[in-house]
N, C-alpha and C positions, 0 to 999 in steps of 0.2 A: 617464190619462183626459183627454179633451179637453172643455174647457168650451164650452158651446153659445154663450156670448156673447163669446167671445174669438177673435180671428183667429189663424191659425196662426203668423204672424210675431210677434204679441204674446206668444203662448204660448211660443214658442221663446226669446224674449228673457227672459221671466220665468224659465224653467228655467235659462237660462245665468246669470242673476243669482243664483238660489238656489244653484247649484253653487259659486259664489264665496264664499258665506257660510262662516264658520268653523263647526266642529261646535258650539261653544258658542252661536253665534247661532242656528243651526238648532234646537238644543234649546230655547232661550228662546222662539223662535217657536212651537214645538210646544206648550210649556207654556201660553203665552198663548192659543193657539187652543183648547186643551183646557179651560182655565178659562172662556173665552167660551162654549163649547158647553154646559158645565155650568150656567152662569148663565142662558143662554137656555132650556135645558130646564127648569130650576127655575122660571123666570118663566112658562113655558107651563103647567107643572103647577099652579102657584099660580093662574093665571087660570082653569083648568078646575075647580079645587077650592079655592075661597077659604076654605072651612070648615076645612081642615086646619091643625093647629097646626104650628109649626116642626119639632117632633120627628116628627110623622107625615109631614110633607113630606120630612124626611131619610130616613125609612124607605122611603117610596115611591121616592125617588131611588135608594136602594141596590137595591131590587127591580128597577127598570127598567134600571139600568146593569150590575148584577152578577148578577141573578137570584135573590138571596137577601137576607135581612136577619135577623141573629141575634135581634133583639127579637121577630120574628114567628114564630120556629120553636118 
């Protein structure tokens, strides 16, 4: 996928640098990006529904990410 705000040369350089990373580094980056996405989603949900308790927010996150929540079934 080509980023709209990145030149072709910059994108090729970025891909080349990523190819040089060790598997452990790539895994660490993926985990970090996943954690960031989860935090960002939670913050957005919290701003839309400030009335939710932490437990209800957790349930809503499970519903949105996985389509189910054991507590709600």
